[in-house]
C-alpha positions as CSV (number, residue, x, y, z in Angstrom):
1,M,-5.9,15.0,-14.5
2,T,-7.5,17.7,-12.6
3,A,-7.7,18.3,-9.5
4,P,-10.1,17.5,-7.0
5,S,-13.4,18.9,-5.3
6,Q,-14.0,20.2,-2.2
7,S,-15.2,17.1,-0.3
8,S,-17.5,17.4,3.0
9,P,-16.1,16.3,6.4
10,S,-18.4,13.5,6.2
11,S,-17.1,12.5,2.7
12,R,-13.5,12.9,4.7
13,R,-14.7,11.0,7.6
14,T,-15.4,7.9,5.1
15,G,-12.2,8.4,3.3
16,I,-10.1,8.0,6.5
17,F,-11.6,4.8,7.6
18,F,-11.7,3.3,4.5
19,V,-7.6,3.5,3.7
20,L,-7.1,3.2,7.6
21,A,-9.3,-0.3,7.4
22,A,-6.7,-0.9,4.0
23,A,-3.7,-0.3,5.9
24,I,-4.1,-2.0,8.8
25,L,-5.1,-5.0,6.3
26,W,-1.3,-4.3,4.1
27,G,0.0,-4.4,8.2
28,T,-1.2,-7.9,8.2
29,T,1.6,-9.2,5.4
30,G,4.1,-10.1,7.7
31,T,3.0,-11.7,10.1
32,A,0.9,-13.6,8.1
33,Q,4.4,-14.6,6.2
34,A,5.9,-15.8,9.3
35,F,3.7,-18.4,9.7
36,A,4.5,-19.8,6.0
37,P,6.5,-23.0,5.8
38,H,10.8,-22.0,4.9
39,G,11.8,-22.2,0.9
40,Y,9.2,-19.2,-0.8
41,D,10.2,-17.1,-3.1
42,P,9.2,-13.4,-1.7
43,K,8.6,-12.7,-5.3
44,V,6.4,-15.5,-6.3
45,I,4.5,-14.5,-3.1
46,G,4.3,-11.4,-4.8
47,A,3.0,-12.7,-8.1
48,L,0.3,-15.3,-6.3
49,R,-0.9,-12.3,-4.1
50,L,-2.0,-10.4,-7.2
51,L,-3.3,-13.3,-9.0
52,V,-5.7,-14.3,-5.6
53,G,-6.7,-11.5,-4.7
54,G,-7.4,-9.8,-8.5
55,S,-9.5,-12.7,-8.9
56,A,-11.7,-12.5,-6.8
57,L,-12.0,-9.0,-7.0
58,F,-12.8,-9.5,-11.0
59,V,-15.4,-11.9,-10.6
60,W,-16.9,-9.4,-7.7
61,A,-16.9,-7.4,-10.2
62,A,-18.2,-9.2,-13.2
63,R,-21.3,-10.5,-10.7
64,Q,-22.6,-7.1,-10.0
65,R,-21.7,-6.2,-13.8
66,E,-19.5,-3.2,-13.1
67,F,-16.8,-3.7,-15.8
68,G,-19.5,-1.6,-18.3
69,R,-18.0,-1.0,-21.9
70,W,-14.1,-1.9,-22.6
71,R,-14.1,0.5,-24.9
72,D,-14.9,3.3,-22.1
73,W,-11.9,2.9,-20.7
74,N,-8.6,4.6,-20.7
75,W,-6.3,1.6,-21.1
76,L,-3.4,3.9,-20.9
77,L,-4.0,5.2,-17.4
78,L,-5.4,0.9,-16.7
79,G,-2.1,0.2,-18.4
80,S,0.2,2.7,-15.8
81,A,-1.7,1.5,-13.0
82,A,-0.6,-2.2,-13.2
83,F,2.8,-1.2,-14.5
84,F,3.4,0.4,-11.0
85,T,1.4,-2.0,-9.1
86,A,4.4,-4.7,-10.9
87,G,7.4,-2.3,-10.4
88,Y,6.1,-1.5,-6.3
89,Q,6.5,-5.5,-5.5
90,L,9.0,-6.2,-7.6
91,C,11.3,-3.0,-6.5
92,F,10.7,-3.8,-2.3
93,F,10.9,-7.6,-2.3
94,A,14.6,-7.3,-4.6
95,A,15.1,-4.0,-2.0
96,V,14.0,-5.7,1.5
97,N,16.6,-9.0,-0.3
98,T,19.9,-6.5,-1.1
99,T,20.1,-4.1,1.5
100,G,17.9,-5.8,4.5
101,V,13.9,-5.7,5.4
102,A,14.7,-2.8,7.9
103,T,16.8,-0.5,5.8
104,G,14.4,-1.7,2.8
105,T,10.7,-0.8,4.6
106,V,11.8,2.2,6.0
107,V,13.1,4.2,2.4
108,A,10.1,2.4,0.8
109,I,7.3,3.2,3.1
110,G,8.8,6.6,4.0
111,S,9.6,7.6,0.9
112,A,6.1,6.8,-0.3
113,P,4.2,9.9,1.2
114,V,7.2,12.2,-0.4
115,F,6.1,10.8,-4.3
116,G,2.4,11.0,-3.7
117,G,2.6,14.5,-2.1
118,L,4.8,15.7,-5.0
119,L,2.3,14.0,-8.4
120,G,-0.6,14.6,-6.3
121,R,0.5,18.5,-6.5
122,I,2.3,18.7,-10.3
123,F,-0.5,16.5,-11.8
124,R,-3.6,17.1,-10.0
125,G,-3.3,20.3,-8.2
126,E,-3.3,19.4,-4.8
127,E,-2.5,21.9,-2.3
128,L,0.1,20.7,0.4
129,S,-1.8,22.0,3.0
130,V,-0.3,22.6,6.8
131,R,-1.8,19.6,8.0
132,W,-0.6,17.5,5.4
133,W,3.4,18.7,6.4
134,G,2.4,18.1,10.3
135,A,1.2,14.3,9.4
136,T,4.1,13.4,7.2
137,M,6.8,14.5,8.6
138,P,6.4,12.5,12.1
139,A,5.2,9.8,10.7
140,I,7.7,9.1,8.3
141,A,10.1,9.9,11.5
142,G,8.6,7.3,13.0
143,C,8.8,4.8,9.9
144,T,12.7,6.0,10.8
145,V,13.1,5.2,14.2
146,L,11.0,1.7,13.9
147,G,13.9,1.3,11.3
148,L,16.7,2.3,12.9
149,S,15.7,0.3,15.8
150,S,16.3,-3.0,14.0
151,A,19.8,-4.6,14.9
152,A,19.8,-5.7,11.5
153,L,20.4,-2.2,9.9
154,E,22.2,-2.4,6.3
155,L,23.2,-0.1,4.3
156,N,23.7,-0.5,0.2
157,A,23.2,2.1,-2.4
158,W,21.6,0.0,-5.0
159,G,18.9,-1.8,-2.4
160,V,18.2,2.3,-1.6
161,L,17.5,3.2,-4.9
162,L,15.7,0.2,-5.5
163,A,13.5,0.8,-2.3
164,I,13.0,4.4,-3.6
165,G,11.6,3.0,-6.9
166,A,9.6,1.1,-4.6
167,G,8.2,4.0,-3.4
168,A,7.7,6.7,-6.0
169,S,5.8,3.0,-7.5
170,Y,3.2,3.3,-5.2
171,A,3.2,6.7,-5.2
172,G,2.7,6.5,-9.0
173,Y,0.1,3.4,-9.4
174,T,-2.3,5.3,-6.4
175,L,-2.3,8.9,-9.2
176,F,-3.2,6.5,-11.8
177,L,-5.8,5.0,-9.8
178,K,-7.2,8.2,-8.4
179,G,-8.0,9.2,-12.2
180,L,-9.4,5.5,-12.8
181,L,-11.4,5.9,-10.3
182,A,-13.1,9.2,-11.6
183,R,-15.0,7.1,-13.7
184,H,-15.8,3.4,-13.0
185,P,-16.7,1.7,-10.2
186,P,-13.6,0.9,-7.3
187,T,-14.2,-2.7,-7.8
188,A,-13.5,-2.8,-11.4
189,V,-10.6,-0.6,-11.2
190,M,-8.8,-2.6,-8.4
191,A,-9.8,-5.9,-10.2
192,L,-8.3,-5.3,-13.8
193,V,-5.4,-3.3,-12.1
194,A,-4.6,-5.9,-10.2
195,C,-5.0,-9.0,-12.5
196,G,-2.9,-6.7,-15.1
197,G,0.1,-6.7,-12.5
198,A,-0.5,-10.3,-12.0
199,L,0.0,-10.5,-16.0
200,L,3.4,-8.8,-15.5
201,L,4.8,-10.7,-13.1
202,S,3.6,-14.1,-14.4
203,P,7.3,-15.0,-15.2
204,T,7.8,-15.6,-11.7
205,L,5.2,-18.1,-11.7
206,F,7.4,-20.7,-12.8
207,R,9.6,-20.6,-10.3
208,I,6.8,-22.2,-7.8
209,D,7.8,-25.2,-5.6
210,P,4.7,-27.3,-6.0
211,V,6.0,-29.1,-2.9
212,W,6.0,-26.2,-0.9
213,L,2.7,-25.1,-2.7
214,M,0.9,-28.4,-1.8
215,Q,1.5,-27.5,2.2
216,W,-2.1,-27.0,3.8
217,R,0.2,-23.8,5.8
218,S,1.3,-22.1,2.0
219,V,-2.5,-21.9,1.1
220,A,-3.7,-20.8,3.8
221,V,-1.1,-17.9,3.9
222,I,-1.8,-17.4,0.1
223,L,-5.1,-17.2,0.7
224,H,-4.8,-14.5,3.5
225,L,-2.6,-12.6,1.6
226,G,-4.9,-12.5,-1.8
227,L,-8.2,-12.2,-0.4
228,A,-7.6,-10.5,3.0
229,S,-4.1,-8.3,2.5
230,M,-4.8,-8.2,-1.3
231,A,-9.3,-8.2,-2.6
232,L,-10.7,-6.7,0.4
233,S,-7.4,-3.9,1.4
234,Y,-7.9,-2.9,-2.1
235,F,-11.9,-3.2,-1.9
236,F,-11.5,-0.2,0.8
237,F,-8.2,1.9,-0.6
238,A,-10.3,2.3,-3.8
239,R,-13.4,3.6,-1.9
240,G,-11.5,5.9,0.4
241,L,-9.3,7.4,-2.4
242,R,-12.0,8.1,-4.4
243,L,-13.3,10.7,-1.2
244,L,-9.5,11.9,0.0
245,P,-6.6,13.4,-2.5
246,V,-3.4,11.5,-3.3
247,S,-1.3,13.1,-0.5
248,T,-3.5,12.2,2.0
249,A,-4.4,8.7,1.4
250,V,-0.5,7.7,0.8
251,T,0.0,9.2,4.3
252,L,-2.4,7.4,5.8
253,T,-1.1,4.4,5.0
254,L,1.7,4.8,7.3
255,A,-0.1,2.8,10.1
256,E,1.2,-0.2,7.9
257,P,4.1,0.1,9.4
258,M,2.6,1.2,12.6
259,T,0.1,-2.2,12.4
260,A,3.0,-4.7,11.4
261,T,5.4,-3.8,14.3
262,I,2.1,-3.7,16.9
263,L,1.2,-7.3,15.5
264,G,5.0,-8.5,15.8
265,L,4.8,-7.6,19.5
266,A,1.2,-9.2,19.8
267,V,1.2,-12.0,17.5
268,L,5.1,-13.2,17.7
269,G,6.6,-12.8,20.8
270,E,8.6,-9.8,19.4
271,R,9.9,-7.0,21.8
272,L,10.3,-3.9,21.3
273,G,12.5,-1.7,22.6
274,G,12.0,2.0,23.8
275,Q,13.1,3.2,20.4
276,S,10.5,1.5,18.7
277,L,7.8,2.2,21.0
278,A,8.7,5.9,19.8
279,G,9.0,5.4,16.4
280,V,5.3,4.0,17.0
281,A,4.3,6.7,18.9
282,L,5.0,9.6,16.3
283,I,3.3,7.9,13.0
284,F,0.4,7.5,15.8
285,A,0.9,10.8,16.7
286,G,1.3,12.1,12.5
287,L,-1.6,10.0,11.7
288,L,-4.2,11.9,14.5
289,V,-2.7,14.8,12.8
290,L,-4.9,14.1,9.6
291,I,-8.0,11.8,11.6
292,V,-9.1,14.2,13.9
293,R,-10.9,17.8,13.0
294,L,-10.0,20.8,13.8
295,P,-12.6,23.3,14.8
296,K,-13.6,26.5,12.7
297,R,-11.3,26.2,9.8
298,K,-11.7,24.4,6.4
299,E,-8.4,23.1,5.3
300,N,-8.4,21.4,1.5
301,L,-7.2,17.6,2.6
């Protein structure tokens, strides 16, 4: 993997827009699951999300004839991206189940930018600029504050390790995606990666409860998770990732917990204390550092 070339300000702005759009869609997953009937298995939800979203992307890419010749694909990179995609689903849901939603989410999402920056630096030679540090540190602090504001905060060593594994898996899949996107159309890449992840998680589908699945609310939630928070978000994320370094893209996805918190307040009627609002403000401030263009100075972002 080689270092990325310097992007123009316009392409950087476009990349930021696409990645933020993807992160906002990812932030709707928790709210959507709140409308699902009781009795669902989170692992099954994750597998169905990949299956529905991957299938939609596959159909679209096939209609656009984006796959090209199969022998031109780097199947090692593709398999690695699919592996880390499935690994994130398993590690994240297991972490949340073991150590609680607050701790699992904070550690997983908060550690991802650190791993993303390190992997981008090691494997792609990406420079970790002052701006990246200035954006990442307050954003991670904001995630931590949001987690600490939860009354249900738990701490379990095995759960924390699983959450760290989820963060590393997310950064790893982003790194391999970056390599694939250098040679193939974004929709085709995301379709194969998502379908590969769904294939790896397919054994969990044997645990589906047919009665639960046939309810209209279940169908609506699965379609939203698969089409909006998976297919459309990956469509955006792949296009943004082509224009941005791995480190910057992963940091921008911290807009996800901020979106989830705001939706919890606006849609689910949750109450936020001063600590939660401070967490949202820190994440927003960190994102602004990356979004706002500095005058009369060029940076490798």
